[in-house]
N, CA, C and O atoms as a MOPAC input file, in Angstrom:
PM7 MOZYME 1SCF
protein

 N    131.69000 1   109.44800 1    91.14200 1
 C    131.87700 1   108.85600 1    89.83700 1
 C    133.33700 1   109.05700 1    89.43200 1
 O    133.89200 1   110.14600 1    89.57300 1
 N    133.93300 1   108.00800 1    88.93600 1
 C    135.32900 1   108.10300 1    88.51800 1
 C    135.42800 1   108.80600 1    87.16300 1
 O    134.44500 1   108.93000 1    86.43300 1
 N    136.61900 1   109.25200 1    86.85500 1
 C    136.83000 1   109.91300 1    85.56500 1
 C    136.55000 1   108.97700 1    84.40600 1
 O    135.99400 1   109.39800 1    83.39200 1
 N    136.92600 1   107.71500 1    84.53800 1
 C    136.70400 1   106.77800 1    83.43000 1
 C    135.21800 1   106.50100 1    83.22400 1
 O    134.77000 1   106.34700 1    82.08800 1
 N    134.45100 1   106.43600 1    84.31300 1
 C    133.00300 1   106.23700 1    84.19200 1
 C    132.36900 1   107.46600 1    83.55200 1
 O    131.52000 1   107.33900 1    82.66900 1
 N    132.77400 1   108.64800 1    83.98900 1
 C    132.25100 1   109.88400 1    83.40700 1
 C    132.57900 1   109.98900 1    81.92300 1
 O    131.74300 1   110.40700 1    81.12300 1
 N    133.78500 1   109.61300 1    81.56700 1
 C    134.21500 1   109.63800 1    80.16300 1
 C    133.35000 1   108.70700 1    79.32800 1
 O    132.89000 1   109.07200 1    78.24600 1
 N    133.13400 1   107.50800 1    79.83800 1
 C    132.32400 1   106.52400 1    79.11400 1
 C    130.88900 1   107.00300 1    78.95600 1
 O    130.30400 1   106.87000 1    77.88200 1
 N    130.31700 1   107.56100 1    80.02400 1
 C    128.94800 1   108.07300 1    79.95300 1
 C    128.83600 1   109.21100 1    78.94800 1
 O    127.86600 1   109.28800 1    78.19400 1
 N    129.81400 1   110.08000 1    78.93800 1
 C    129.80400 1   111.20300 1    78.01600 1
 C    129.86300 1   110.72600 1    76.56200 1
 O    129.09900 1   111.20100 1    75.72200 1
 N    130.76000 1   109.79800 1    76.26900 1
 C    130.87100 1   109.27200 1    74.90600 1
 C    129.62200 1   108.49700 1    74.49700 1
 O    129.18100 1   108.59000 1    73.35200 1
 N    129.05500 1   107.73800 1    75.42300 1
 C    127.82600 1   106.99600 1    75.13300 1
 C    126.67700 1   107.95700 1    74.85500 1
 O    125.88400 1   107.73400 1    73.94000 1
 N    126.58700 1   109.01000 1    75.62900 1
 C    125.52900 1   110.00600 1    75.42600 1
 C    125.68600 1   110.70700 1    74.08500 1
 O    124.69500 1   110.97000 1    73.40400 1
 N    126.91400 1   111.01100 1    73.70200 1
 C    127.14400 1   111.64300 1    72.40200 1
 C    126.73600 1   110.70400 1    71.27400 1
 O    126.11600 1   111.13200 1    70.30100 1
 N    127.07600 1   109.43700 1    71.39900 1
 C    126.70200 1   108.44800 1    70.39300 1
 C    125.17800 1   108.32800 1    70.29700 1
 O    124.62100 1   108.24800 1    69.20200 1
 N    124.51400 1   108.31600 1    71.45300 1
 C    123.05200 1   108.23600 1    71.49000 1
 C    122.42500 1   109.47700 1    70.85800 1
 O    121.46100 1   109.36900 1    70.09900 1
 N    122.96400 1   110.64600 1    71.16600 1
 C    122.46500 1   111.88400 1    70.57700 1
 C    122.58800 1   111.85100 1    69.05900 1
 O    121.65300 1   112.22400 1    68.35100 1
 N    123.73300 1   111.40600 1    68.55800 1
 C    123.93600 1   111.32200 1    67.10300 1
 C    122.94400 1   110.35100 1    66.46300 1
 O    122.40300 1   110.64000 1    65.39600 1
 N    122.70100 1   109.21100 1    67.09700 1
 C    121.75800 1   108.22500 1    66.55600 1
 C    120.34100 1   108.80300 1    66.52400 1
 O    119.60700 1   108.62600 1    65.55100 1
 N    119.97600 1   109.48700 1    67.59000 1
 C    118.63500 1   110.10400 1    67.63100 1
 C    118.51400 1   111.22300 1    66.60100 1
 O    117.47900 1   111.37800 1    65.95200 1
 N    119.57700 1   111.99100 1    66.46200 1
 C    119.55100 1   113.07500 1    65.47500 1
 C    119.41700 1   112.49800 1    64.06500 1
 O    118.69200 1   113.05300 1    63.23900 1
 N    120.09400 1   111.40900 1    63.78500 1
 C    119.96900 1   110.77500 1    62.46900 1
 C    118.53400 1   110.34600 1    62.19800 1
 O    118.04800 1   110.47200 1    61.07400 1
 N    117.85300 1   109.83700 1    63.22500 1
 C    116.43900 1   109.44800 1    63.04800 1
 C    115.56200 1   110.67600 1    62.83400 1
 O    114.65100 1   110.65100 1    62.00700 1
 N    115.83000 1   111.74200 1    63.56900 1
 C    115.04600 1   112.96900 1    63.40100 1
 C    115.23700 1   113.53200 1    62.00100 1
 O    114.28500 1   114.00200 1    61.37800 1
 N    116.46600 1   113.48400 1    61.51100 1
 C    116.76100 1   114.04700 1    60.19500 1
 C    116.00900 1   113.34100 1    59.06700 1
 O    115.83100 1   113.91800 1    57.99400 1
 N    115.57000 1   112.11300 1    59.29100 1
 C    114.77600 1   111.41900 1    58.27200 1
 C    113.46000 1   112.13900 1    58.00900 1
 O    112.92500 1   112.07200 1    56.90200 1
 N    112.93200 1   112.83200 1    59.02400 1
 C    111.65600 1   113.53700 1    58.87300 1
 C    111.82200 1   115.04800 1    58.83000 1
 O    110.95600 1   115.75900 1    58.32000 1
 N    112.92800 1   115.53500 1    59.36200 1
 C    113.16100 1   116.98000 1    59.41300 1
 C    114.44000 1   117.28300 1    58.64700 1
 O    115.52600 1   117.36000 1    59.22200 1
 N    114.28900 1   117.45000 1    57.36000 1
 C    115.44500 1   117.68800 1    56.49900 1
 C    115.18700 1   118.92900 1    55.65900 1
 O    114.80400 1   118.85000 1    54.49200 1
 N    115.40600 1   120.06600 1    56.28300 1
 C    115.22200 1   121.34000 1    55.59800 1
 C    116.36300 1   122.26700 1    56.01300 1
 O    117.22600 1   121.87200 1    56.79600 1
 N    116.37200 1   123.49400 1    55.49500 1
 C    117.46500 1   124.41100 1    55.86300 1
 C    117.58500 1   124.66400 1    57.37000 1
 O    118.69000 1   124.84900 1    57.87800 1
 N    116.46700 1   124.67300 1    58.07900 1
 C    116.52000 1   124.91600 1    59.52500 1
 C    117.19000 1   123.75200 1    60.26100 1
 O    117.91900 1   123.96500 1    61.23000 1
 N    116.94500 1   122.53100 1    59.80400 1
 C    117.59200 1   121.39300 1    60.46100 1
 C    119.09700 1   121.42700 1    60.21600 1
 O    119.88500 1   121.09800 1    61.10200 1
 N    119.48400 1   121.82100 1    59.02800 1
 C    120.91100 1   121.94200 1    58.72200 1
 C    121.55000 1   123.04100 1    59.57000 1
 O    122.66400 1   122.87900 1    60.06900 1
 N    120.84300 1   124.15400 1    59.72800 1
 C    121.34700 1   125.24800 1    60.56100 1
 C    121.45800 1   124.81000 1    62.02500 1
 O    122.43400 1   125.13200 1    62.70400 1
 N    120.44700 1   124.07000 1    62.50600 1
 C    120.48500 1   123.55400 1    63.87700 1
 C    121.70500 1   122.66000 1    64.08100 1
 O    122.40800 1   122.76600 1    65.08500 1
 N    121.93900 1   121.78900 1    63.12400 1
 C    123.09300 1   120.90300 1    63.23200 1
 C    124.39400 1   121.69200 1    63.23900 1
 O    125.28600 1   121.41900 1    64.04200 1
 N    124.50500 1   122.66900 1    62.34600 1
 C    125.74200 1   123.45900 1    62.25500 1
 C    125.96000 1   124.32800 1    63.48600 1
 O    127.09100 1   124.47900 1    63.95000 1
 N    124.88000 1   124.90100 1    64.01800 1
 C    125.02600 1   125.81700 1    65.14400 1
 C    125.16900 1   125.11600 1    66.49200 1
 O    125.84700 1   125.62400 1    67.38600 1
 N    124.54000 1   123.96100 1    66.64400 1
 C    124.49600 1   123.33600 1    67.96300 1
 C    125.16300 1   121.96900 1    68.02900 1
 O    126.01600 1   121.73600 1    68.88500 1
 N    124.78600 1   121.07000 1    67.14100 1
 C    125.27300 1   119.69500 1    67.27500 1
 C    126.73600 1   119.53300 1    66.87900 1
 O    127.49900 1   118.88200 1    67.59300 1
 N    127.13000 1   120.10500 1    65.76800 1
 C    128.52700 1   119.95900 1    65.35200 1
 C    129.49500 1   120.56800 1    66.37000 1
 O    130.48500 1   119.92800 1    66.72300 1
 N    129.23200 1   121.78900 1    66.84900 1
 C    130.13200 1   122.33700 1    67.88400 1
 C    130.09500 1   121.52400 1    69.18400 1
 O    131.11800 1   121.37800 1    69.85300 1
 N    128.93000 1   121.00200 1    69.53900 1
 C    128.82000 1   120.20400 1    70.75100 1
 C    129.69800 1   118.96100 1    70.66200 1
 O    130.36700 1   118.59800 1    71.63000 1
 N    129.69500 1   118.31800 1    69.51300 1
 C    130.51600 1   117.12600 1    69.34800 1
 C    131.99300 1   117.44400 1    69.54800 1
 O    132.70800 1   116.68800 1    70.20500 1
 N    132.45200 1   118.55700 1    68.98600 1
 C    133.84400 1   118.96100 1    69.17200 1
 C    134.16300 1   119.26600 1    70.62300 1
 O    135.23500 1   118.91700 1    71.11800 1
 N    133.23300 1   119.91400 1    71.30200 1
 C    133.44600 1   120.25100 1    72.71200 1
 C    133.46100 1   118.99900 1    73.57700 1
 O    134.25400 1   118.89600 1    74.51300 1
 N    132.59000 1   118.05100 1    73.26800 1
 C    132.58300 1   116.80100 1    74.03400 1
 C    133.89600 1   116.06200 1    73.82600 1
 O    134.48600 1   115.56400 1    74.78600 1
 N    134.35300 1   115.98700 1    72.60100 1
 C    135.61900 1   115.29400 1    72.32200 1
 C    136.78900 1   115.99100 1    73.03200 1
 O    137.69000 1   115.32200 1    73.53700 1
 N    136.77900 1   117.31200 1    73.07100 1
 C    137.82000 1   118.03700 1    73.81300 1
 C    137.72200 1   117.75300 1    75.30200 1
 O    138.73400 1   117.58200 1    75.98100 1
 N    136.49600 1   117.70300 1    75.80200 1
 C    136.29200 1   117.39800 1    77.21000 1
 C    136.76500 1   116.00000 1    77.57000 1
 O    137.36700 1   115.79200 1    78.62400 1
 N    136.49300 1   115.04900 1    76.69900 1
 C    136.93300 1   113.67200 1    76.92500 1
 C    138.46200 1   113.61200 1    76.93400 1
 O    139.05700 1   112.92100 1    77.76100 1
 N    139.07900 1   114.32500 1    76.02900 1
 C    140.53800 1   114.36300 1    75.98800 1
 C    141.08800 1   114.94500 1    77.29500 1
 O    142.06500 1   114.43200 1    77.84000 1
 N    140.46800 1   116.00500 1    77.79100 1
 C    140.89900 1   116.60800 1    79.05600 1
 C    140.69000 1   115.63700 1    80.21500 1
 O    141.52100 1   115.56600 1    81.12100 1
 N    139.59700 1   114.89500 1    80.19400 1
 C    139.33800 1   113.91400 1    81.24600 1
 C    140.40200 1   112.81500 1    81.23200 1
 O    140.85700 1   112.36800 1    82.28500 1
 N    140.79000 1   112.39100 1    80.04700 1
 C    141.84000 1   111.37400 1    79.94100 1
 C    143.16200 1   111.90200 1    80.49300 1
 O    143.89200 1   111.18200 1    81.17400 1
 N    143.45800 1   113.14600 1    80.19700 1
 C    144.68200 1   113.76800 1    80.71700 1
 C    144.61400 1   113.87200 1    82.24500 1
 O    145.59100 1   113.57500 1    82.93200 1
 N    143.47000 1   114.29000 1    82.77000 1
 C    143.29800 1   114.38000 1    84.21700 1
 C    143.43900 1   113.00200 1    84.86300 1
 O    144.02900 1   112.88100 1    85.93700 1
 N    142.91700 1   111.98900 1    84.23500 1
 C    143.02000 1   110.62700 1    84.75400 1
 C    144.48700 1   110.21500 1    84.88000 1
 O    144.89600 1   109.63400 1    85.88500 1
 N    145.26400 1   110.52500 1    83.85200 1
 C    146.70000 1   110.22100 1    83.89500 1
 C    147.38900 1   110.95400 1    85.05200 1
 O    148.23900 1   110.38200 1    85.73600 1
 N    147.02300 1   112.20500 1    85.26400 1
 C    147.61300 1   112.99700 1    86.34900 1
 C    147.23600 1   112.42200 1    87.70700 1
 O    148.08000 1   112.33600 1    88.59900 1
 N    145.97700 1   112.02800 1    87.87100 1
 C    145.53100 1   111.44400 1    89.13500 1
 C    146.27400 1   110.14200 1    89.40100 1
 O    146.71400 1   109.89300 1    90.52300 1
 N    146.41400 1   109.31300 1    88.37100 1
 C    147.15900 1   108.06300 1    88.54800 1
 C    148.60900 1   108.32600 1    88.97300 1
 O    149.13600 1   107.64800 1    89.85600 1
 N    149.23900 1   109.30300 1    88.34400 1
 C    150.61400 1   109.62800 1    88.69800 1
 C    150.70200 1   110.16700 1    90.12200 1
 O    151.63500 1   109.83400 1    90.85200 1
 N    149.74000 1   110.99700 1    90.52300 1
 C    149.73500 1   111.53700 1    91.88400 1
 C    149.55900 1   110.41500 1    92.91000 1
 O    150.21400 1   110.41800 1    93.95300 1
 N    148.69200 1   109.47500 1    92.61900 1
 C    148.51700 1   108.33800 1    93.52400 1
 C    149.79200 1   107.53700 1    93.63800 1
 O    150.17500 1   107.11300 1    94.72800 1
 N    150.44500 1   107.33100 1    92.51800 1
 C    151.69200 1   106.57400 1    92.50500 1
 C    152.77000 1   107.30500 1    93.31500 1
 O    153.51500 1   106.68900 1    94.07600 1
 N    152.83900 1   108.62200 1    93.13700 1
 C    153.84100 1   109.43000 1    93.83400 1
 C    153.59900 1   109.47300 1    95.34600 1
 O    154.53800 1   109.64000 1    96.12500 1
 N    152.36500 1   109.32400 1    95.74600 1
 C    152.02800 1   109.41800 1    97.17800 1
 C    152.13700 1   108.09000 1    97.91400 1
 O    151.92000 1   108.04200 1    99.12500 1
 N    152.45700 1   107.05300 1    97.23700 1
 C    152.57200 1   105.74400 1    97.90500 1
 C    153.89300 1   105.56200 1    98.57100 1
 O    154.14300 1   104.51800 1    99.17300 1

């Protein structure tokens, strides 16, 4: 799998998770759901975004290495 495909899958999965969580929150809206979101989902979103940024940086490095090796 290429870095760009992995990046796209990761972002799509995060978007899907957020959409599903929004649907769950319609029925589960209490202090525990808020705690779950704060402890797990919010940090996960930040980590995914950091990971995507790192993947983009790695992609740039791979492209430059390929160019340098030609």
